[in-house]
C-alpha positions as MATLAB code, in Angstrom:
seq = 'MSKKSLSLPISILLILAFLLSACAGMAPAAGTTSGPAEAKTDANATIEVWIDAAREESAGKFVDAYPDKGDKVSLTTTDYGLLPQKILFWNNVGGGWPDASFGGPQIVPLINDAAHSYLTDLKPYVDPAIIDGFAPGSLENCWSEGELLCLRNDLAHFVLWYNATKVKELGIAIPETYEDLQATCAAVKASNPEIQCALGQENTSFFNILVSNQCPFQQILGAGELRINATHENCVKAAQWLDKMSQDGYYKITNMFSADTSDIVKSDNWLFMPSSSWFGDYVIKGTYYDPADPAFVGKIGVAPMPKWQGQEHPWVFWWGGAAWVMSRHTQNPQLAADFLVYMTTDVIKEQGTYPAYMPAADEWLKNRMPTLTYLEDTTKAGEVLKSEAGHMWTMATEGPVDIGALFGPISAKINAGELTYEEALVEWQAVLVDGAGKLGYTPVTDGLSDFESK';
ca = [
     171.429  -96.661  -89.591;
     170.144 -100.285  -90.595;
     169.070 -102.167  -93.404;
     167.818 -104.918  -93.846;
     166.011 -107.292  -96.177;
     162.698 -108.519  -95.137;
     163.779 -112.099  -96.003;
     166.129 -111.818  -93.293;
     166.265 -111.789  -89.904;
     165.567 -108.550  -88.481;
     167.030 -106.783  -85.188;
     165.561 -104.089  -83.027;
     167.487 -100.649  -83.031;
     167.085  -97.555  -80.354;
     166.391  -94.646  -82.185;
     164.956  -90.872  -81.301;
     161.627  -90.969  -83.397;
     159.917  -87.646  -83.307;
     160.290  -85.115  -86.372;
     162.832  -81.938  -85.976;
     160.462  -79.531  -87.682;
     163.092  -76.586  -87.838;
     163.994  -78.295  -91.117;
     163.458  -74.597  -93.624;
     161.910  -74.743  -96.369;
     159.678  -73.032  -99.025;
     156.035  -72.904  -98.568;
     153.669  -75.280 -100.433;
     152.726  -73.906 -103.928;
     150.127  -75.488 -106.178;
     151.349  -77.886 -108.922;
     154.969  -78.180 -107.533;
     154.409  -80.935 -104.738;
     153.756  -83.787 -106.212;
     153.644  -85.824 -109.639;
     154.146  -88.649 -111.496;
     157.342  -90.756 -110.550;
     160.382  -89.389 -111.980;
     161.884  -92.614 -112.872;
     160.714  -95.019 -115.320;
     158.152  -97.507 -113.793;
     159.618 -101.140 -113.333;
     157.594 -103.518 -111.659;
     161.136 -105.541 -110.795;
     162.639 -103.084 -109.232;
     163.175 -102.873 -105.575;
     162.440 -100.476 -103.029;
     163.913  -99.177 -100.198;
     161.473  -97.850  -96.686;
     162.450  -95.997  -93.868;
     161.006  -97.186  -90.796;
     161.366  -97.079  -86.767;
     162.335  -99.640  -84.648;
     158.562 -100.202  -83.358;
     157.596 -101.289  -86.728;
     160.590 -103.134  -88.216;
     159.057 -106.532  -86.401;
     155.563 -106.163  -88.147;
     157.003 -104.881  -91.316;
     158.939 -108.244  -91.529;
     155.605 -109.787  -92.108;
     155.084 -108.518  -95.604;
     157.362 -111.384  -96.754;
     155.069 -113.792  -95.589;
     152.076 -111.991  -96.644;
     153.541 -111.751 -100.044;
     156.485 -113.977 -100.634;
     156.691 -113.122 -104.464;
     157.271 -109.457 -103.232;
     159.049 -109.634 -100.152;
     162.602 -110.058 -101.645;
     162.225 -106.874 -103.445;
     161.625 -104.645 -100.326;
     164.299 -103.478  -97.993;
     163.819 -101.863  -94.766;
     166.000  -99.083  -93.245;
     165.935  -98.306  -89.564;
     166.725  -95.227  -88.501;
     165.721  -91.683  -87.162;
     163.059  -91.092  -90.045;
     162.840  -87.378  -88.275;
     165.990  -86.787  -90.592;
     163.635  -87.234  -93.746;
     163.317  -83.632  -94.478;
     166.960  -82.521  -94.409;
     168.164  -86.022  -96.022;
     165.799  -85.125  -98.998;
     167.449  -81.578  -99.273;
     170.838  -83.558  -99.909;
     169.655  -86.021 -101.896;
     167.812  -83.552 -104.303;
     171.558  -81.996 -104.751;
     173.175  -85.095 -105.407;
     170.350  -86.528 -107.506;
     169.806  -89.671 -106.092;
     169.179  -91.622 -102.695;
     166.195  -90.897 -102.072;
     163.930  -94.143 -100.036;
     160.704  -95.256 -102.056;
     158.819  -94.932  -99.077;
     158.934  -93.944  -95.388;
     157.132  -93.798  -91.875;
     156.818  -90.327  -90.476;
     156.157  -88.205  -87.531;
     153.158  -86.033  -87.208;
     154.464  -83.102  -88.930;
     156.425  -84.956  -91.933;
     153.646  -84.502  -94.801;
     153.352  -80.691  -94.553;
     157.463  -80.131  -94.446;
     158.074  -82.257  -97.366;
     154.859  -81.111  -99.287;
     156.823  -77.816 -101.035;
     158.767  -77.234 -104.001;
     162.472  -77.417 -102.393;
     161.639  -81.075 -100.833;
     159.491  -81.980 -104.021;
     159.329  -85.950 -102.502;
     156.013  -86.910 -102.225;
     153.675  -88.305 -104.991;
     149.835  -89.259 -105.111;
     149.048  -92.820 -103.871;
     145.143  -92.321 -105.295;
     146.122  -94.481 -108.252;
     147.810  -97.214 -106.486;
     145.425  -97.758 -103.349;
     142.136  -99.068 -103.605;
     139.530  -96.393 -103.549;
     137.363  -98.749 -101.016;
     140.657  -98.525  -98.776;
     141.045  -95.030  -98.882;
     137.007  -94.666  -98.014;
     137.969  -97.051  -95.091;
     139.956  -94.759  -92.965;
     138.462  -92.851  -89.864;
     136.412  -89.686  -90.937;
     138.895  -86.850  -90.743;
     142.453  -89.034  -90.411;
     143.426  -88.244  -93.768;
     142.787  -84.661  -93.555;
     146.695  -83.954  -93.236;
     146.921  -86.263  -96.509;
     145.118  -84.394  -99.008;
     146.501  -81.649 -101.321;
     145.232  -80.494 -104.485;
     143.119  -83.685 -105.009;
     146.141  -85.695 -104.123;
     146.497  -88.177 -101.509;
     150.295  -87.935 -100.236;
     150.060  -90.089  -97.062;
     148.045  -93.072  -95.397;
     147.513  -92.641  -91.800;
     149.177  -95.549  -89.448;
     147.411  -94.798  -86.163;
     145.411  -92.190  -83.944;
     146.586  -91.147  -80.691;
     143.273  -89.062  -79.773;
     142.673  -88.029  -76.149;
     140.311  -89.792  -74.396;
     139.324  -89.618  -70.510;
     141.415  -92.317  -68.297;
     140.227  -92.542  -64.954;
     140.713  -94.386  -61.758;
     137.926  -96.808  -61.663;
     138.191  -98.081  -57.902;
     138.846  -94.764  -56.518;
     135.843  -93.191  -58.610;
     133.319  -95.785  -57.026;
     134.785  -95.215  -53.598;
     134.055  -91.947  -53.662;
     131.069  -91.911  -55.559;
     132.038  -89.510  -58.103;
     130.113  -89.336  -61.218;
     132.462  -88.938  -64.338;
     132.197  -85.517  -65.870;
     130.471  -84.921  -69.275;
     131.599  -81.134  -69.490;
     134.609  -79.104  -68.675;
     132.148  -77.365  -65.959;
     131.325  -80.662  -64.320;
     134.908  -81.539  -64.453;
     135.910  -77.937  -62.738;
     133.085  -78.453  -59.844;
     133.847  -82.311  -59.659;
     137.759  -81.516  -58.617;
     136.450  -78.492  -56.302;
     134.436  -81.003  -54.592;
     137.066  -83.551  -54.459;
     139.809  -81.315  -53.166;
     137.528  -80.143  -50.489;
     136.867  -83.192  -48.942;
     139.383  -85.191  -49.869;
     142.523  -82.740  -50.263;
     145.059  -85.845  -50.581;
     143.353  -86.836  -54.093;
     145.120  -85.122  -57.028;
     141.931  -84.810  -59.245;
     143.612  -84.414  -62.741;
     146.815  -85.414  -64.301;
     148.232  -84.242  -67.512;
     151.064  -84.029  -69.702;
     152.505  -80.555  -69.857;
     152.231  -79.142  -73.270;
     150.108  -81.600  -75.084;
     147.209  -81.014  -72.547;
     147.238  -77.117  -73.259;
     147.190  -77.970  -77.040;
     144.248  -80.480  -76.157;
     142.221  -78.041  -73.790;
     142.935  -75.322  -76.772;
     141.483  -77.397  -79.421;
     138.711  -78.888  -77.075;
     137.174  -75.239  -77.681;
     138.313  -74.908  -80.944;
     141.177  -72.686  -80.686;
     142.669  -71.835  -84.403;
     146.508  -71.926  -83.239;
     147.701  -73.387  -86.715;
     145.436  -74.464  -89.574;
     146.266  -74.836  -93.195;
     144.257  -72.779  -95.341;
     145.948  -73.540  -98.878;
     149.280  -73.364 -100.837;
     151.423  -70.848  -98.771;
     148.993  -69.953  -96.201;
     148.601  -70.974  -92.278;
     145.788  -69.264  -90.170;
     147.417  -68.714  -86.702;
     144.960  -66.973  -84.225;
     146.177  -68.432  -80.969;
     144.625  -65.277  -78.870;
     141.143  -65.611  -80.236;
     138.684  -65.785  -77.869;
     138.001  -69.745  -77.918;
     141.748  -69.950  -76.999;
     141.634  -67.353  -74.087;
     138.310  -69.049  -72.748;
     139.818  -72.454  -72.539;
     143.300  -71.124  -71.459;
     141.599  -69.055  -68.371;
     139.779  -72.718  -67.283;
     143.006  -73.970  -67.321;
     144.320  -71.284  -65.418;
     142.006  -71.672  -62.705;
     142.099  -75.600  -62.515;
     146.064  -75.336  -62.125;
     146.146  -72.345  -59.639;
     143.381  -74.236  -57.333;
     145.484  -77.356  -57.529;
     142.692  -79.345  -59.541;
     144.504  -80.329  -62.732;
     148.475  -80.725  -61.984;
     150.274  -80.233  -65.472;
     153.247  -81.924  -65.048;
     155.722  -84.677  -66.781;
     153.930  -87.854  -66.693;
     157.051  -89.619  -66.990;
     158.557  -88.089  -63.711;
     159.012  -90.060  -60.510;
     157.530  -87.334  -58.705;
     154.136  -88.234  -61.092;
     154.426  -92.004  -60.855;
     154.611  -91.540  -56.983;
     151.167  -89.664  -56.745;
     149.449  -92.392  -58.922;
     151.024  -95.640  -57.340;
     149.834  -94.148  -54.082;
     146.288  -94.337  -55.435;
     145.789  -90.544  -54.917;
     144.479  -89.686  -58.206;
     141.534  -89.315  -60.430;
     141.670  -88.369  -63.794;
     144.214  -88.395  -66.940;
     143.102  -87.022  -69.994;
     145.606  -88.525  -72.573;
     146.036  -90.150  -75.687;
     144.305  -93.611  -76.601;
     147.810  -95.288  -76.226;
     148.327  -94.371  -73.005;
     146.656  -96.735  -70.738;
     148.889  -99.658  -72.286;
     152.241  -97.977  -72.791;
     152.515  -96.022  -69.685;
     149.646  -96.788  -66.954;
     150.137 -100.246  -67.651;
     153.857 -100.773  -66.394;
     155.262  -97.675  -65.655;
     152.642  -96.658  -63.141;
     151.155  -99.844  -62.142;
     152.688 -103.943  -62.336;
     150.463 -105.685  -64.677;
     150.821 -108.692  -62.469;
     149.428 -107.147  -59.994;
     145.922 -108.508  -59.067;
     144.556 -104.957  -57.634;
     145.080 -104.042  -61.282;
     142.612 -105.893  -62.801;
     139.848 -103.786  -63.478;
     141.558 -100.167  -62.064;
     141.210  -98.258  -64.969;
     138.146  -96.416  -66.477;
     137.886  -94.983  -70.023;
     135.369  -91.951  -71.066;
     134.922  -89.593  -73.594;
     136.652  -86.351  -72.873;
     134.623  -83.747  -71.377;
     132.791  -81.240  -73.772;
     132.146  -77.494  -73.496;
     128.488  -76.513  -72.195;
     126.746  -76.164  -75.592;
     128.931  -78.456  -77.547;
     127.359  -81.630  -79.155;
     130.205  -83.652  -78.294;
     133.764  -83.059  -77.319;
     136.630  -82.138  -79.983;
     140.022  -83.776  -78.931;
     143.742  -83.316  -79.750;
     146.076  -86.326  -80.307;
     149.385  -86.990  -79.012;
     151.344  -89.028  -81.510;
     150.029  -90.616  -84.377;
     151.621  -91.262  -87.781;
     151.680  -91.630  -91.390;
     153.427  -93.273  -94.283;
     154.300  -91.486  -97.728;
     155.744  -92.613 -100.965;
     158.275  -90.889 -103.025;
     158.011  -89.342 -106.496;
     161.048  -91.134 -107.590;
     160.533  -94.609 -106.664;
     160.678  -97.036 -109.744;
     157.808  -99.601 -108.051;
     155.106  -97.342 -107.114;
     152.796 -100.384 -106.734;
     154.618 -102.101 -104.760;
     155.656  -99.030 -102.318;
     152.064  -98.529 -102.124;
     151.248 -102.118 -101.781;
     153.785 -101.869  -98.583;
     152.326  -98.960  -97.158;
     148.528 -100.239  -97.481;
     149.649 -103.440  -95.743;
     150.890 -101.882  -92.921;
     148.102  -99.378  -92.403;
     145.312 -101.848  -92.766;
     146.466 -105.309  -91.947;
     149.463 -105.470  -89.833;
     148.327 -102.481  -87.718;
     145.622 -105.070  -86.162;
     148.315 -106.442  -84.124;
     149.891 -103.325  -82.750;
     149.582 -101.647  -79.589;
     148.120  -98.463  -81.093;
     144.351  -97.732  -82.158;
     144.512  -98.266  -86.122;
     143.262  -95.361  -88.202;
     141.764  -97.774  -90.930;
     138.290  -98.665  -89.540;
     137.684 -102.202  -90.431;
     141.294 -102.853  -88.547;
     140.194 -101.010  -85.814;
     137.074 -102.859  -85.515;
     139.389 -106.121  -85.424;
     141.625 -104.452  -82.966;
     138.677 -103.695  -80.818;
     137.452 -107.270  -81.043;
     140.500 -109.143  -80.206;
     142.905 -107.022  -78.196;
     140.323 -105.378  -75.978;
     139.146 -108.003  -74.329;
     142.792 -109.085  -73.395;
     143.234 -105.622  -71.427;
     142.257 -106.945  -67.946;
     143.415 -103.839  -66.304;
     140.439 -102.091  -67.708;
     137.251 -101.674  -65.433;
     134.776 -102.779  -68.667;
     136.751 -103.910  -71.904;
     133.307 -103.599  -73.806;
     132.902  -99.796  -72.945;
     136.214  -98.929  -73.291;
     136.339  -99.971  -76.905;
     133.016  -98.307  -77.457;
     135.056  -95.140  -76.307;
     138.216  -95.395  -78.061;
     135.647  -95.710  -81.558;
     133.494  -92.891  -80.906;
     136.019  -90.592  -79.603;
     138.193  -91.656  -82.815;
     135.490  -89.533  -84.716;
     135.972  -86.562  -82.849;
     139.616  -85.217  -83.558;
     139.169  -81.566  -84.518;
     141.066  -82.014  -87.987;
     140.632  -78.355  -88.587;
     143.863  -78.099  -85.908;
     146.101  -79.877  -88.427;
     149.192  -81.187  -88.056;
     151.085  -77.849  -89.620;
     154.682  -77.357  -90.268;
     155.312  -74.957  -87.435;
     156.338  -77.076  -84.764;
     153.760  -75.905  -81.861;
     155.799  -78.080  -79.058;
     159.088  -76.799  -79.620;
     158.158  -73.213  -79.979;
     155.627  -73.525  -77.074;
     158.643  -75.095  -75.100;
     160.402  -71.994  -73.577;
     157.060  -70.608  -72.529;
     155.793  -73.720  -70.850;
     159.052  -73.139  -68.676;
     157.933  -69.652  -68.019;
     154.714  -70.881  -66.857;
     156.056  -73.169  -64.488;
     158.133  -70.309  -62.867;
     155.211  -68.570  -62.667;
     156.054  -66.042  -64.573;
     153.106  -66.323  -66.966;
     149.639  -67.528  -66.641;
     148.300  -70.029  -69.814;
     146.261  -66.977  -71.033;
     149.326  -64.798  -70.848;
     151.195  -67.211  -72.796;
     148.894  -66.973  -75.556;
     150.164  -63.716  -76.769;
     153.489  -64.911  -76.811;
     152.987  -68.113  -78.381;
     150.998  -66.172  -81.039;
     154.130  -63.825  -82.157;
     156.384  -67.165  -82.521;
     153.989  -69.102  -84.121;
     153.917  -66.170  -86.764;
     157.760  -65.903  -86.656;
     157.898  -69.843  -87.323;
     155.503  -69.504  -90.107;
     157.318  -66.572  -91.779;
     160.878  -68.746  -91.590;
     159.212  -71.363  -93.222;
     158.068  -69.286  -96.048;
     154.300  -69.196  -95.015;
     152.137  -66.010  -95.202;
     150.018  -66.318  -91.600;
     146.607  -65.236  -91.306;
     145.903  -63.793  -87.856;
     142.476  -63.515  -87.701;
     139.151  -65.510  -88.046;
     137.854  -68.924  -87.698;
     134.229  -68.921  -89.224;
     135.248  -71.018  -92.176;
     136.126  -73.436  -89.837;
     133.001  -73.623  -87.147;
     130.965  -75.779  -89.203;
     133.517  -78.637  -90.097;
];
């Protein structure tokens, strides 16, 4: 753990960033999760903020923007995934809570319960116009009983990355539906068997396929209730599609960071990569291709994810993205809120990830996109990123049950040929229900109609 004042030089530490959702806690109960700060408000009080190393340098710019406030902010660079466990410890000893924290996708529901009693309402301290400026649905997981418990940092919504030069060479049209993608891949395999039509990250690609067809595998219904219906017909249809695509060799679900995958991409024998908005800048560029290679200029295209026949537009999942939260124990809530607003609306314009705050995203698209010379068409890519940001199916909320951890052992069985994706839904349903119960939630194992119009 490293602590730095914003008025001092900041060093970068390597951390493990993602949240451990195995932390046990009671299910949320209305009226017990937040409220006024417990400590007496003091506008001169210092605050401590937990962050990850990736945000340390940009957080240091707060002092330049607000020199009168910078010396009142200290940063603790650490594994913020430990926050839920640490909160329980601090509650026992009666002190030690950070005033604010950066957090992984599941941090809000995990610490939004009576056992942790950590979060407080940001709404009194944030301009309503700023709240309204966040992308539709991006704050879905931040609202609870009318209170705003977090501000979204960035979005990591899925888009369809594609090999623009290879697509042009083969004369292939970008598929607009999942049915089109299946037909395109069948035709490609028949004429060019050496080409891998689609590549996707294990687990997250499956979750995206489920979300694309509005599969209700985990949805927060209210205080203490989760809908877990992973065997719904929407889920089955999506799983059957992926089974067919995988078994026919059209869609390779794999570790996208492995040497084998890198070899496939570097050989130029690939067409489509459904993945998050950050994947092009952080993986395709650098991991797969040398940014200095002239052949990489204009190499990569970006298109909307396919939709299912009958849908008006795609629904997409997200891989990553995070939020900022404020403690109910802070003595200086306005300063803590000001810092969080700065990180989510101002400095985010310079980050590599797509901002959740729409005015910042517009500047990001205007200033950053033209510099990404590896893109086939930066204007088109920017339009796609912006449009798809509004197509996240936020009803598939970032709930407290760690879907990735619970699906991991099941995924291993799929890889070993012991289960199909369709068969895996039954086993996944059982462990999700069990996981919800262990966290104190009542699982609702049927239904979807109340979400269909949202």
